C-alpha positions in Angstrom: -187.3 -71.8 70.1 -184.9 -74.3 72.0 -182.6 -74.3 68.8 -182.4 -70.5 68.6 -181.6 -70.5 72.3 -178.8 -73.0 71.9 -177.4 -71.1 69.1 -177.5 -67.8 71.2 -175.5 -69.4 74.0 -172.9 -71.6 72.1 -169.3 -70.6 72.3 -168.0 -68.3 69.8 -165.9 -70.1 67.1 -162.3 -69.3 66.2 -160.7 -68.1 69.6 -157.0 -68.1 68.5 -153.7 -67.5 70.1 -153.8 -63.9 68.9 -157.1 -63.4 70.3 -155.8 -64.6 73.6 -152.9 -62.2 73.4 -155.2 -59.3 72.7 -157.4 -60.2 75.4 -154.7 -60.5 78.0 -153.4 -56.9 77.0 -156.9 -55.5 77.4 -157.8 -57.3 80.6 -154.6 -56.4 82.4 -154.1 -53.1 80.7 -154.3 -50.9 83.7 -152.5 -53.2 86.2 -149.1 -52.9 87.7 -146.6 -55.3 89.2 -144.7 -55.1 92.5 -142.2 -52.7 90.7 -144.9 -50.6 89.1 -144.3 -52.0 85.8 -147.2 -52.7 83.2 -148.4 -56.2 84.4 -149.5 -56.9 80.7 -145.8 -57.2 80.0 -145.7 -60.3 82.3 -148.7 -62.2 81.0 -147.5 -61.4 77.2 -144.0 -62.8 78.2 -145.6 -65.9 79.6 -147.6 -66.7 76.6 -144.7 -65.9 74.3 -142.5 -68.4 76.2 -145.0 -71.2 75.3 -144.6 -70.8 71.5 -143.3 -74.3 71.0 -146.5 -75.8 72.4 -150.1 -76.4 71.3 -152.6 -73.5 70.9 -154.6 -74.6 74.3 -151.4 -74.3 76.2 -150.4 -71.0 74.6 -153.8 -69.4 75.2 -153.7 -70.7 78.8 -150.3 -68.9 79.1 -151.6 -65.5 77.9 -154.5 -65.9 80.0 -153.1 -67.5 83.1 -153.8 -64.8 85.5 -157.1 -63.6 83.9 -159.2 -65.6 86.7 -156.8 -64.4 89.4 -156.8 -60.6 88.7 -159.8 -59.8 86.6 -163.8 -60.2 86.8 -163.7 -62.4 83.7 -165.4 -65.7 84.8 -165.1 -69.3 83.5 -168.3 -69.1 81.7 -167.4 -65.8 79.9 -164.0 -67.5 78.7 -166.2 -70.6 77.4 -168.5 -68.2 75.7 -165.8 -66.4 74.0 -164.7 -69.7 72.4 -161.9 -70.6 74.9 -161.8 -74.4 75.1 -162.6 -76.6 78.1 -159.0 -77.7 78.2 -157.5 -74.2 78.2 -159.9 -72.9 80.9 -159.1 -76.1 83.0 -155.4 -75.2 82.8 -156.2 -71.6 83.8 -158.1 -72.6 86.9 -155.4 -74.9 87.9 -152.7 -72.2 88.0 -155.2 -69.8 89.7 -154.1 -69.3 93.4 -157.5 -68.2 94.6 -159.0 -71.4 93.3 -156.8 -73.8 95.2 -157.8 -75.7 98.3 -155.6 -73.4 100.6 -155.0 -70.2 98.4 -152.4 -68.9 101.1 -150.1 -72.1 101.0 -147.8 -71.4 98.0 -146.1 -74.6 98.2 -149.2 -76.9 98.3 -150.5 -74.8 95.2 -147.4 -75.8 93.4 -147.9 -79.4 94.1 -151.6 -79.1 92.9 -150.3 -77.4 89.7 -147.6 -80.1 89.1 -150.3 -82.9 89.1 -151.2 -81.7 85.6 -148.6 -81.6 82.8 -150.1 -78.7 80.9 -150.5 -76.6 84.0 -146.9 -77.3 85.0 -145.8 -76.0 81.6 -147.6 -72.8 82.0 -146.4 -72.3 85.6 -142.8 -73.0 84.5 -143.1 -70.0 82.1 -144.7 -67.9 84.7 -142.0 -68.8 87.3 -139.1 -68.2 84.8 -140.3 -64.8 84.0 -140.8 -63.7 87.6 -137.1 -65.1 88.2 -135.4 -62.9 85.5 -132.2 -61.7 87.1 -132.9 -58.0 86.5 -136.3 -58.3 88.1 -134.9 -60.1 91.2 -132.3 -57.5 91.7 -134.8 -54.6 91.3 -137.0 -56.3 94.0 -134.0 -56.8 96.2 -133.1 -53.1 95.8 -136.6 -51.7 96.5 -136.9 -53.9 99.6 -133.5 -54.4 101.0 -134.6 -55.3 104.5 -136.6 -58.4 103.3 -134.9 -61.7 102.9 -134.6 -63.0 99.4 -137.6 -64.5 97.7 -137.0 -68.1 97.4 -140.4 -69.5 96.7 -139.8 -69.6 92.9 -136.4 -71.3 93.1 -138.1 -73.9 95.6 -141.0 -74.5 93.1 -138.9 -75.2 90.2 -137.7 -78.7 91.0 -141.4 -79.7 91.6 -142.5 -78.2 88.5 -139.7 -79.5 86.4 -140.4 -83.1 87.5 -143.9 -83.0 86.1 -142.8 -82.4 82.5 -139.9 -83.5 80.0 -136.5 -81.9 80.5 -136.5 -80.7 76.8 -139.9 -79.0 77.4 -138.4 -77.2 80.3 -135.3 -76.1 78.0 -137.5 -74.8 75.2 -139.5 -72.5 77.7 -136.3 -71.3 79.6 -134.5 -70.4 76.3 -137.3 -68.2 75.3 -138.1 -66.3 78.6 -135.1 -66.7 81.0 -132.0 -68.4 79.4 -130.0 -67.7 82.7 -132.0 -70.5 84.3 -130.6 -73.0 81.8 -127.3 -73.2 83.9 -129.2 -73.9 87.0 -131.3 -76.6 85.3 -128.0 -78.3 84.2 -126.6 -78.1 87.6 -129.6 -79.8 88.9 -129.4 -82.6 86.5 -125.8 -83.2 87.2 -126.7 -83.3 90.9 -129.4 -85.9 90.2 -127.0 -88.0 88.1 -125.8 -90.9 90.3 -124.0 -92.7 87.7 -120.3 -93.6 88.8 -118.5 -92.5 85.7 -115.1 -92.9 87.1 -115.8 -96.8 87.6 -117.9 -97.1 84.6 -116.6 -100.2 82.7 -116.8 -100.5 79.0 -118.9 -103.7 79.3 -121.6 -101.5 81.2 -122.4 -99.3 78.2 -125.7 -100.3 76.5 -125.2 -101.9 73.3 -126.1 -99.7 70.3 -128.6 -101.4 67.8 -127.0 -101.6 64.4 -129.1 -101.6 61.0 -129.5 -104.9 59.3 -126.9 -105.5 56.6 -128.2 -106.0 53.0 -126.4 -108.8 50.9 -125.5 -108.9 47.4 -128.9 -110.8 46.9 -131.1 -108.3 48.5 -131.6 -110.3 51.7 -131.0 -108.7 55.1 -128.9 -110.0 57.9 -128.3 -108.9 61.4 -125.3 -106.7 61.8 -122.2 -108.6 63.4 -122.5 -111.6 61.1 -119.5 -113.3 59.4 -120.0 -111.1 56.3 -119.5 -108.1 58.4 -116.4 -109.6 59.8 -114.9 -110.1 56.5 -115.2 -106.6 55.5 
């Protein structure tokens, strides 16, 4: 009896990235964003932006708002076969589960403590920051000041992951942010290139030289000089 009970409640096998995509489309099907556009388009875009990463991160991308905006619970996700890791990412990017759900900046700091969650939030931030969307929001509410929370969140999120990981995400979902990223990196680079001496440059490691007898010698030996 106990074995049968365990089998009945064990997670379903084979929850794939494509399954997550379909679930996201269905779960958010009737929802609209601030511009009255289908919200499913946003969650699909976020998942698609993470195509260069592993399946758990991609699944969390497609389902990043499922705990925020739908009745689907943690246990329901686990029962469907979503991994503990993916569910953990989803929970970390869910505002209502943060210690102070109304403090956006504090929530970003909490997300940035986890590398995988930061990747998902970078994709979410980038899609929400598309120029066309920002312009449409400004035109719809001209009396409101520009929304800066996404811009202010980016440095915090970017610092939690590798620069090349950020580039991969932005290239897929919002290439316009790549210029901002490069400007930020330039501002953070404090190297004094104008007074940089040749001797300050790091020495490149050369491959060992193979002699006629098959033995290897370090590069820069007398034999190299003779050549």
